[in-house]
PDB file of N, CA, C and O in Angstrom:
ATOM      1  N   MET A   1       0.838  -1.171   0.000  1.00  0.00           N
ATOM      2  CA  MET A   1       0.000   0.000   0.000  1.00  0.00           C
ATOM      3  C   MET A   1       0.888   1.241   0.000  1.00  0.00           C
ATOM      4  O   MET A   1       1.941   1.250   0.638  1.00  0.00           O
ATOM      5  N   PRO A   2       0.472   2.284  -0.709  1.00  0.00           N
ATOM      6  CA  PRO A   2       1.275   3.508  -0.748  1.00  0.00           C
ATOM      7  C   PRO A   2       1.463   4.148   0.629  1.00  0.00           C
ATOM      8  O   PRO A   2       2.543   4.657   0.926  1.00  0.00           O
ATOM      9  N   ASN A   3       0.445   4.131   1.458  1.00  0.00           N
ATOM     10  CA  ASN A   3       0.539   4.690   2.805  1.00  0.00           C
ATOM     11  C   ASN A   3       1.027   3.582   3.736  1.00  0.00           C
ATOM     12  O   ASN A   3       0.302   2.623   4.000  1.00  0.00           O
ATOM     13  N   LEU A   4       2.238   3.716   4.224  1.00  0.00           N
ATOM     14  CA  LEU A   4       2.863   2.658   5.021  1.00  0.00           C
ATOM     15  C   LEU A   4       2.133   2.408   6.337  1.00  0.00           C
ATOM     16  O   LEU A   4       2.003   1.262   6.766  1.00  0.00           O
ATOM     17  N   GLU A   5       1.660   3.466   6.973  1.00  0.00           N
ATOM     18  CA  GLU A   5       0.938   3.301   8.240  1.00  0.00           C
ATOM     19  C   GLU A   5      -0.360   2.515   8.038  1.00  0.00           C
ATOM     20  O   GLU A   5      -0.696   1.650   8.847  1.00  0.00           O
ATOM     21  N   ARG A   6      -1.089   2.816   6.960  1.00  0.00           N
ATOM     22  CA  ARG A   6      -2.329   2.082   6.666  1.00  0.00           C
ATOM     23  C   ARG A   6      -2.018   0.633   6.319  1.00  0.00           C
ATOM     24  O   ARG A   6      -2.792  -0.263   6.656  1.00  0.00           O
ATOM     25  N   GLY A   7      -0.901   0.395   5.654  1.00  0.00           N
ATOM     26  CA  GLY A   7      -0.512  -0.966   5.331  1.00  0.00           C
ATOM     27  C   GLY A   7      -0.300  -1.812   6.570  1.00  0.00           C
ATOM     28  O   GLY A   7      -0.715  -2.970   6.610  1.00  0.00           O
ATOM     29  N   TRP A   8       0.344  -1.245   7.584  1.00  0.00           N
ATOM     30  CA  TRP A   8       0.536  -1.971   8.832  1.00  0.00           C
ATOM     31  C   TRP A   8      -0.786  -2.219   9.529  1.00  0.00           C
ATOM     32  O   TRP A   8      -0.960  -3.258  10.166  1.00  0.00           O
ATOM     33  N   GLN A   9      -1.734  -1.274   9.421  1.00  0.00           N
ATOM     34  CA  GLN A   9      -3.043  -1.476  10.024  1.00  0.00           C
ATOM     35  C   GLN A   9      -3.780  -2.638   9.365  1.00  0.00           C
ATOM     36  O   GLN A   9      -4.474  -3.404  10.034  1.00  0.00           O
ATOM     37  N   VAL A  10      -3.622  -2.764   8.050  1.00  0.00           N
ATOM     38  CA  VAL A  10      -4.261  -3.881   7.338  1.00  0.00           C
ATOM     39  C   VAL A  10      -3.642  -5.203   7.774  1.00  0.00           C
ATOM     40  O   VAL A  10      -4.354  -6.190   7.956  1.00  0.00           O
ATOM     41  N   LEU A  11      -2.336  -5.229   7.942  1.00  0.00           N
ATOM     42  CA  LEU A  11      -1.678  -6.466   8.360  1.00  0.00           C
ATOM     43  C   LEU A  11      -2.077  -6.896   9.767  1.00  0.00           C
ATOM     44  O   LEU A  11      -2.089  -8.090  10.069  1.00  0.00           O
ATOM     45  N   LYS A  12      -2.399  -5.944  10.621  1.00  0.00           N
ATOM     46  CA  LYS A  12      -2.764  -6.262  12.001  1.00  0.00           C
ATOM     47  C   LYS A  12      -4.249  -6.539  12.181  1.00  0.00           C
ATOM     48  O   LYS A  12      -4.674  -6.927  13.269  1.00  0.00           O
ATOM     49  N   MET A  13      -5.051  -6.346  11.129  1.00  0.00           N
ATOM     50  CA  MET A  13      -6.503  -6.565  11.234  1.00  0.00           C
ATOM     51  C   MET A  13      -6.825  -8.039  11.403  1.00  0.00           C
ATOM     52  O   MET A  13      -6.110  -8.910  10.908  1.00  0.00           O
ATOM     53  N   GLU A  14      -7.906  -8.298  12.105  1.00  0.00           N
ATOM     54  CA  GLU A  14      -8.445  -9.649  12.128  1.00  0.00           C
ATOM     55  C   GLU A  14      -9.134  -9.904  10.787  1.00  0.00           C
ATOM     56  O   GLU A  14      -9.532  -8.966  10.096  1.00  0.00           O
ATOM     57  N   PHE A  15      -9.267 -11.164  10.435  1.00  0.00           N
ATOM     58  CA  PHE A  15      -9.791 -11.502   9.116  1.00  0.00           C
ATOM     59  C   PHE A  15     -11.210 -10.985   8.896  1.00  0.00           C
ATOM     60  O   PHE A  15     -11.520 -10.485   7.815  1.00  0.00           O
ATOM     61  N   ARG A  16     -12.067 -11.096   9.893  1.00  0.00           N
ATOM     62  CA  ARG A  16     -13.456 -10.649   9.754  1.00  0.00           C
ATOM     63  C   ARG A  16     -13.534  -9.142   9.501  1.00  0.00           C
ATOM     64  O   ARG A  16     -14.328  -8.685   8.679  1.00  0.00           O
ATOM     65  N   ARG A  17     -12.709  -8.378  10.209  1.00  0.00           N
ATOM     66  CA  ARG A  17     -12.695  -6.924  10.001  1.00  0.00           C
ATOM     67  C   ARG A  17     -12.145  -6.589   8.620  1.00  0.00           C
ATOM     68  O   ARG A  17     -12.651  -5.680   7.961  1.00  0.00           O
ATOM     69  N   PHE A  18     -11.113  -7.310   8.170  1.00  0.00           N
ATOM     70  CA  PHE A  18     -10.560  -7.110   6.831  1.00  0.00           C
ATOM     71  C   PHE A  18     -11.629  -7.335   5.763  1.00  0.00           C
ATOM     72  O   PHE A  18     -11.751  -6.548   4.824  1.00  0.00           O
ATOM     73  N   LEU A  19     -12.398  -8.408   5.909  1.00  0.00           N
ATOM     74  CA  LEU A  19     -13.469  -8.676   4.953  1.00  0.00           C
ATOM     75  C   LEU A  19     -14.489  -7.545   4.912  1.00  0.00           C
ATOM     76  O   LEU A  19     -14.883  -7.094   3.836  1.00  0.00           O
ATOM     77  N   ASN A  20     -14.912  -7.093   6.081  1.00  0.00           N
ATOM     78  CA  ASN A  20     -15.963  -6.086   6.133  1.00  0.00           C
ATOM     79  C   ASN A  20     -15.502  -4.702   5.680  1.00  0.00           C
ATOM     80  O   ASN A  20     -16.315  -3.932   5.169  1.00  0.00           O
ATOM     81  N   THR A  21     -14.236  -4.365   5.851  1.00  0.00           N
ATOM     82  CA  THR A  21     -13.785  -3.024   5.483  1.00  0.00           C
ATOM     83  C   THR A  21     -13.255  -2.934   4.060  1.00  0.00           C
ATOM     84  O   THR A  21     -13.472  -1.922   3.394  1.00  0.00           O
ATOM     85  N   LEU A  22     -12.568  -3.958   3.574  1.00  0.00           N
ATOM     86  CA  LEU A  22     -11.927  -3.839   2.263  1.00  0.00           C
ATOM     87  C   LEU A  22     -12.519  -4.729   1.175  1.00  0.00           C
ATOM     88  O   LEU A  22     -12.493  -4.349   0.004  1.00  0.00           O
ATOM     89  N   ILE A  23     -13.034  -5.862   1.510  1.00  0.00           N
ATOM     90  CA  ILE A  23     -13.484  -6.799   0.485  1.00  0.00           C
ATOM     91  C   ILE A  23     -14.976  -6.650   0.185  1.00  0.00           C
ATOM     92  O   ILE A  23     -15.378  -6.606  -0.978  1.00  0.00           O
ATOM     93  N   MET A  24     -15.785  -6.573   1.224  1.00  0.00           N
ATOM     94  CA  MET A  24     -17.237  -6.539   1.028  1.00  0.00           C
ATOM     95  C   MET A  24     -17.750  -5.102   0.893  1.00  0.00           C
ATOM     96  O   MET A  24     -18.542  -4.632   1.710  1.00  0.00           O
ATOM     97  N   ILE A  25     -17.283  -4.417  -0.151  1.00  0.00           N
ATOM     98  CA  ILE A  25     -17.696  -3.046  -0.426  1.00  0.00           C
ATOM     99  C   ILE A  25     -18.972  -3.115  -1.261  1.00  0.00           C
ATOM    100  O   ILE A  25     -18.972  -3.720  -2.333  1.00  0.00           O
ATOM    101  N   PRO A  26     -20.057  -2.508  -0.787  1.00  0.00           N
ATOM    102  CA  PRO A  26     -21.298  -2.574  -1.574  1.00  0.00           C
ATOM    103  C   PRO A  26     -21.170  -1.775  -2.862  1.00  0.00           C
ATOM    104  O   PRO A  26     -20.799  -0.601  -2.848  1.00  0.00           O
ATOM    105  N   CYS A  27     -21.482  -2.427  -3.973  1.00  0.00           N
ATOM    106  CA  CYS A  27     -21.418  -1.738  -5.263  1.00  0.00           C
ATOM    107  C   CYS A  27     -22.526  -2.263  -6.168  1.00  0.00           C
ATOM    108  O   CYS A  27     -23.070  -3.347  -5.959  1.00  0.00           O
ATOM    109  N   GLN A  28     -22.832  -1.474  -7.157  1.00  0.00           N
ATOM    110  CA  GLN A  28     -23.845  -1.823  -8.150  1.00  0.00           C
ATOM    111  C   GLN A  28     -23.124  -2.074  -9.466  1.00  0.00           C
ATOM    112  O   GLN A  28     -22.303  -1.260  -9.887  1.00  0.00           O
ATOM    113  N   ILE A  29     -23.419  -3.185 -10.114  1.00  0.00           N
ATOM    114  CA  ILE A  29     -22.784  -3.528 -11.381  1.00  0.00           C
ATOM    115  C   ILE A  29     -23.747  -3.180 -12.503  1.00  0.00           C
ATOM    116  O   ILE A  29     -24.865  -3.692 -12.561  1.00  0.00           O
ATOM    117  N   VAL A  30     -23.299  -2.302 -13.396  1.00  0.00           N
ATOM    118  CA  VAL A  30     -24.135  -1.845 -14.504  1.00  0.00           C
ATOM    119  C   VAL A  30     -23.454  -2.245 -15.800  1.00  0.00           C
ATOM    120  O   VAL A  30     -22.300  -1.889 -16.039  1.00  0.00           O
ATOM    121  N   LYS A  31     -24.168  -2.984 -16.635  1.00  0.00           N
ATOM    122  CA  LYS A  31     -23.636  -3.381 -17.929  1.00  0.00           C
ATOM    123  C   LYS A  31     -24.157  -2.419 -18.984  1.00  0.00           C
ATOM    124  O   LYS A  31     -25.366  -2.258 -19.155  1.00  0.00           O
ATOM    125  N   THR A  32     -23.231  -1.786 -19.688  1.00  0.00           N
ATOM    126  CA  THR A  32     -23.595  -0.932 -20.810  1.00  0.00           C
ATOM    127  C   THR A  32     -23.242  -1.686 -22.083  1.00  0.00           C
ATOM    128  O   THR A  32     -22.925  -2.874 -22.034  1.00  0.00           O
ATOM    129  N   GLU A  33     -23.294  -1.017 -23.198  1.00  0.00           N
ATOM    130  CA  GLU A  33     -23.049  -1.713 -24.469  1.00  0.00           C
ATOM    131  C   GLU A  33     -21.661  -2.334 -24.555  1.00  0.00           C
ATOM    132  O   GLU A  33     -21.515  -3.481 -24.978  1.00  0.00           O
ATOM    133  N   ARG A  34     -20.648  -1.582 -24.155  1.00  0.00           N
ATOM    134  CA  ARG A  34     -19.287  -2.064 -24.352  1.00  0.00           C
ATOM    135  C   ARG A  34     -18.468  -2.220 -23.074  1.00  0.00           C
ATOM    136  O   ARG A  34     -17.334  -2.696 -23.124  1.00  0.00           O
ATOM    137  N   LYS A  35     -19.015  -1.833 -21.956  1.00  0.00           N
ATOM    138  CA  LYS A  35     -18.218  -1.907 -20.736  1.00  0.00           C
ATOM    139  C   LYS A  35     -19.091  -2.229 -19.535  1.00  0.00           C
ATOM    140  O   LYS A  35     -20.318  -2.155 -19.594  1.00  0.00           O
ATOM    141  N   ILE A  36     -18.428  -2.586 -18.453  1.00  0.00           N
ATOM    142  CA  ILE A  36     -19.093  -2.860 -17.185  1.00  0.00           C
ATOM    143  C   ILE A  36     -18.665  -1.778 -16.203  1.00  0.00           C
ATOM    144  O   ILE A  36     -17.472  -1.523 -16.034  1.00  0.00           O
ATOM    145  N   VAL A  37     -19.630  -1.146 -15.561  1.00  0.00           N
ATOM    146  CA  VAL A  37     -19.363  -0.051 -14.627  1.00  0.00           C
ATOM    147  C   VAL A  37     -19.698  -0.526 -13.221  1.00  0.00           C
ATOM    148  O   VAL A  37     -20.770  -1.082 -12.983  1.00  0.00           O
ATOM    149  N   TYR A  38     -18.775  -0.303 -12.292  1.00  0.00           N
ATOM    150  CA  TYR A  38     -18.989  -0.628 -10.884  1.00  0.00           C
ATOM    151  C   TYR A  38     -19.242   0.674 -10.134  1.00  0.00           C
ATOM    152  O   TYR A  38     -18.347   1.514 -10.039  1.00  0.00           O
ATOM    153  N   ARG A  39     -20.439   0.851  -9.605  1.00  0.00           N
ATOM    154  CA  ARG A  39     -20.773   2.044  -8.836  1.00  0.00           C
ATOM    155  C   ARG A  39     -20.649   1.709  -7.354  1.00  0.00           C
ATOM    156  O   ARG A  39     -21.320   0.809  -6.848  1.00  0.00           O
ATOM    157  N   ILE A  40     -19.795   2.436  -6.679  1.00  0.00           N
ATOM    158  CA  ILE A  40     -19.596   2.234  -5.246  1.00  0.00           C
ATOM    159  C   ILE A  40     -20.764   2.880  -4.504  1.00  0.00           C
ATOM    160  O   ILE A  40     -21.004   4.080  -4.639  1.00  0.00           O
ATOM    161  N   LEU A  41     -21.487   2.083  -3.721  1.00  0.00           N
ATOM    162  CA  LEU A  41     -22.669   2.584  -3.015  1.00  0.00           C
ATOM    163  C   LEU A  41     -22.374   3.000  -1.588  1.00  0.00           C
ATOM    164  O   LEU A  41     -23.031   3.899  -1.064  1.00  0.00           O
ATOM    165  N   GLY A  42     -21.422   2.382  -0.960  1.00  0.00           N
ATOM    166  CA  GLY A  42     -21.078   2.710   0.421  1.00  0.00           C
ATOM    167  C   GLY A  42     -19.655   3.215   0.482  1.00  0.00           C
ATOM    168  O   GLY A  42     -18.750   2.584  -0.063  1.00  0.00           O
ATOM    169  N   TYR A  43     -19.443   4.348   1.139  1.00  0.00           N
ATOM    170  CA  TYR A  43     -18.099   4.912   1.233  1.00  0.00           C
ATOM    171  C   TYR A  43     -17.574   4.746   2.657  1.00  0.00           C
ATOM    172  O   TYR A  43     -18.303   4.943   3.629  1.00  0.00           O
ATOM    173  N   ASN A  44     -16.305   4.382   2.762  1.00  0.00           N
ATOM    174  CA  ASN A  44     -15.623   4.397   4.050  1.00  0.00           C
ATOM    175  C   ASN A  44     -14.219   4.964   3.846  1.00  0.00           C
ATOM    176  O   ASN A  44     -13.810   5.214   2.712  1.00  0.00           O
ATOM    177  N   ASP A  45     -13.494   5.161   4.918  1.00  0.00           N
ATOM    178  CA  ASP A  45     -12.181   5.806   4.855  1.00  0.00           C
ATOM    179  C   ASP A  45     -11.126   4.961   4.148  1.00  0.00           C
ATOM    180  O   ASP A  45     -10.087   5.479   3.739  1.00  0.00           O
ATOM    181  N   TRP A  46     -11.382   3.692   4.006  1.00  0.00           N
ATOM    182  CA  TRP A  46     -10.399   2.786   3.403  1.00  0.00           C
ATOM    183  C   TRP A  46     -10.458   2.750   1.883  1.00  0.00           C
ATOM    184  O   TRP A  46      -9.540   2.217   1.259  1.00  0.00           O
ATOM    185  N   LEU A  47     -11.490   3.291   1.268  1.00  0.00           N
ATOM    186  CA  LEU A  47     -11.618   3.202  -0.192  1.00  0.00           C
ATOM    187  C   LEU A  47     -10.513   3.934  -0.925  1.00  0.00           C
ATOM    188  O   LEU A  47     -10.056   3.470  -1.970  1.00  0.00           O
ATOM    189  N   LYS A  48     -10.080   5.053  -0.410  1.00  0.00           N
ATOM    190  CA  LYS A  48      -8.981   5.801  -1.046  1.00  0.00           C
ATOM    191  C   LYS A  48      -7.725   4.939  -1.102  1.00  0.00           C
ATOM    192  O   LYS A  48      -7.058   4.884  -2.135  1.00  0.00           O
ATOM    193  N   ASP A  49      -7.399   4.273  -0.010  1.00  0.00           N
ATOM    194  CA  ASP A  49      -6.229   3.389   0.012  1.00  0.00           C
ATOM    195  C   ASP A  49      -6.436   2.147  -0.847  1.00  0.00           C
ATOM    196  O   ASP A  49      -5.496   1.658  -1.474  1.00  0.00           O
ATOM    197  N   PHE A  50      -7.656   1.640  -0.875  1.00  0.00           N
ATOM    198  CA  PHE A  50      -7.973   0.463  -1.694  1.00  0.00           C
ATOM    199  C   PHE A  50      -7.732   0.743  -3.170  1.00  0.00           C
ATOM    200  O   PHE A  50      -7.121  -0.073  -3.860  1.00  0.00           O
ATOM    201  N   PHE A  51      -8.201   1.884  -3.665  1.00  0.00           N
ATOM    202  CA  PHE A  51      -8.028   2.211  -5.070  1.00  0.00           C
ATOM    203  C   PHE A  51      -6.589   2.621  -5.394  1.00  0.00           C
ATOM    204  O   PHE A  51      -6.141   2.434  -6.525  1.00  0.00           O
ATOM    205  N   ALA A  52      -5.871   3.167  -4.436  1.00  0.00           N
ATOM    206  CA  ALA A  52      -4.466   3.500  -4.661  1.00  0.00           C
ATOM    207  C   ALA A  52      -3.599   2.254  -4.761  1.00  0.00           C
ATOM    208  O   ALA A  52      -2.552   2.266  -5.408  1.00  0.00           O
ATOM    209  N   THR A  53      -4.044   1.174  -4.113  1.00  0.00           N
ATOM    210  CA  THR A  53      -3.281  -0.069  -4.146  1.00  0.00           C
ATOM    211  C   THR A  53      -3.558  -0.794  -5.431  1.00  0.00           C
ATOM    212  O   THR A  53      -3.011  -1.873  -5.661  1.00  0.00           O
TER     213      THR A  53
END
């Protein structure tokens, strides 16, 4: 992860918390003619780091 402090926080997380904060992000999948769009429905503080990684 680009932010070293956040990276250490991810490594120290319990598995259940890791799933709920970084993996199970609510999103809507929209299929258009030529592409698939993922709309993020729920925002938390970890999304910025998730997309930077």
